[in-house]
Structure formats: C-alpha cells, structure tokens
C-alpha positions, 0 to 999 in steps of 0.5 A: 299622265292621263288627262282626267288625271291631271285635271283631277289633280289641279282641282279643275275636275267637279264632283257630280250629284245626281238628281231625277225629277219629273216635270208635268204640263200643268206646273207639277214637279215630283222626284229627287230634292232640288234646291229651289234655284234649280226648281225655279229655273227648270219650271220657266224652262220647261213651262206649262200649258201652250208653252210646254206644248209649243216647246214639244212640238218644236223639238219634235219637228226640229229633231227631224221626226215627221217625214211629210211636209206640215202644211197647216195648223191642223197637222201641227195640232195632231202631233201629240204631246205628252203630259210628263217629262222626266229629267235625269240632272246633274249638280256639279261643284268644285274646287275655287280654280274649276268654279273661276274657270267655269265662271267664265266660260259659262256663267249662266250654267251655275245657280246661287245656295245661300246666296253664293255661286257655286254649283252648276246645273246640266241637264244630262239626259231628257225623257217624255212619257208615251203612253206610260213608257219613257222614251228620248226624242232624237238628239237635237242638233242646232246646226241643222234644226233652223232646217228642218223647221224651215221646211215646213209651210205650217212652222214658217206662216205668218203669225196672225195677230194685231200689229201696233206700230212703235214710235219712240221718241228722245226727249232729253234723257228719256224715251217716249213710246206712243203705240197706234192704234191703242194697245188694249190696256192688260198688253199695253205694259207688255208691248212698250216694254217691247219697244224699249227692249228692242232699241236697247237702253241709253243713248249709246245702245240707241246709236249702236242698234241705228248704225247697225241697221244702217250697216254702218261703222259708228264714226265721226263722219255718220255719228248723228243720232236719231230723234225718232225711230218707228217699227212694229209689234204684233201681238199674237197668240202663242204659236202652235211651233216656236217659228225660226223666222219671229223674233218673241220680244215680251210675253203677256198671258198666252199672247207672246210680242213679236217684232213684225220686220218691215216697217223700220224707220228712222227720223233725224228731225223727229218728222221727215222718216227714212227706211232701215234697209232690210236685214235677214239674219239667218245666225240671230234666227236660230239664235232667237229659236234657241232662245224661245226654248231657253237653251241659250243660257245653257250649255248646248254641247253638255244639254243635248250631247249635240254634234255640230257636224254632223250633216252628210254631203248629200243633205242626209244625217248619218240616221237617215233623217233629212233637212230639205224639202224637196227630199222629205219622203211624201209617204213615209207617215208621222209617229206619235213619238219615239217606238 
C-alpha cells in the first residue's frame, strides 16, 4: 500500500481548499473570500508602507539576486519595490486524527473559525507585480539567507537612532523600569514593554535569563538573583532592510525599539554593577530575522518549499548564486526583479 493511500485511510490526509488573493502595499486586499482570521493574519504578515518595503527588499537580497555589494542606503533605495503581491493559498482541514497531529507539530499555522480551531493556512506561492507581469522571487533558503544578507555592508550598518539606558529593579513581585534620558511620550510605552519583554515575566524567567547570559547552569551553587539589571535600547526608524544583527523588541508607529548590545550589566545589591559577557548567537540572529519577516509562526517547508541542503562545497548554490562577499561578481549589475 502506498504511503499516501495508507495516510488517507488513517484519516491523516487533509482536504484542501485553494484560494487566491492580491495584497497591496497600502493594506488593501482583493480576491477570493477568506475567513476573517486568515485575512487578519495575512494583513499582519505582509504589512504596509515602509514595513512592506523593508520586507520585500530583505527577501530580494536574501534570495541572492544582487550581483554587486550594496554599500549605501541609496543603493538599497534603488531596489524597486512592487506595490502588489499575489498569494496562492491552501486552507487545509481534516479528521480529528489529522488535526491532533498537526496541532502538535505546527500549532501556529492554524486559525479559528466560529471559536473552534480546525483549519490550517499554507501559502503555496507568492508572486509580485513587476510592471504588469506576475513573477516569483527565487526560492527563499533559510540556511543561506543570513550569509546573503551579511555580505552587504549597507545591510549590516549600524541602525541610527536615539539610545535609552533601561534599568530594571525588582521591588517585591514587581519590576520597575526607568529610562535615561527620558523617553518621548509617544514612544515611552513601547520602550517599557520592550524592556520587560527582553528580560521575561516573573521571578523564574528573570533568574533563568540572568544565568543564561552568564553562561552558567541554574543550580544551588549560583542561584543568586540580581536586584537590578541594565541594558541599552535604541529607538530607530524602520530600516530599509531587516537586519539579522538587530533584535526588534517592539514597534511604535514607523519606529522600532531594538536591543543594542554591549552595555548589559547586573547588580546583586542594586548599587554596584557588573557587566555580562558578550555573546554572539548566529542561530538566534537567523531566528530573529525570520521572526521580523513573520515566518517564525508558519511552516517554512510548506510555505517556502526551501531546501536546506542546497549549498555546494565551494559556497555556490546549484543555480550559480553566490553567498560570500569575495565571490560576488563586481560587474554583474542588478535586476529590478525576476525576468
């Protein structure tokens, strides 16, 4: 018995309803009827305005299209951004057995209808409108995207903005946040949320994060909990390209609140301060980027069809795209989009 037939008999093969919608940069959506939960999720995923632009440029660069190193903001701005995106969707539903298995393996891909979780959303194809012609970008390959992006100086340049030193002090069961200098009123709430989000909620999360930064086990020998912790947040405009080196914690209009490394410290008594050791986590950078692109809550294999082992021995993918700065062709030019 074939595997597909066996899965069907066991009730593990879902039924698929195909849909097609067009999303616009200004937030409009047209096409086939969709449950409101799906429309809301797609709108949040695609975003609008400058965030739509940043998402597209990141995908464009991350798929390896540019053949020249991008060194300036002007070169990033020269990447034309389409105003429309066409999505081919699959709405999956199935038996209780299928639902139970899929909810366990990929719960974030599901949405509710009439207060009941029962259908899964898959994005099967994404195309952009290039001057009246629909075309898809090359396959998005998460395993190589970080290197495609990191080779461009304009992508990894420091985000400009205003820095705020956030000090968090424990007071009973509460945590008090102070910001220096005083934050603008319209962004203060986002900065405070970012500070609390970064360190986790509750005594246990505070302590676990503290020991993780010290790179030590949480044990009886080192179970002390700091009375205060300090780090830097930067309030910066939405970038032209989402950077894998920047951890976005909160959004406030067209501004982002990002964690700015290098000044993390803790105090056991609330007065004397000690610095945390510097840490660089390459996997965390990639996951942070995927989160910014709204891909962390979706099934990457189904959504992107992305092979994770496409890299060759010489740092070149099967279609000839390069991944390292020293082998980017200096005179290959740059296309507006897929031909």
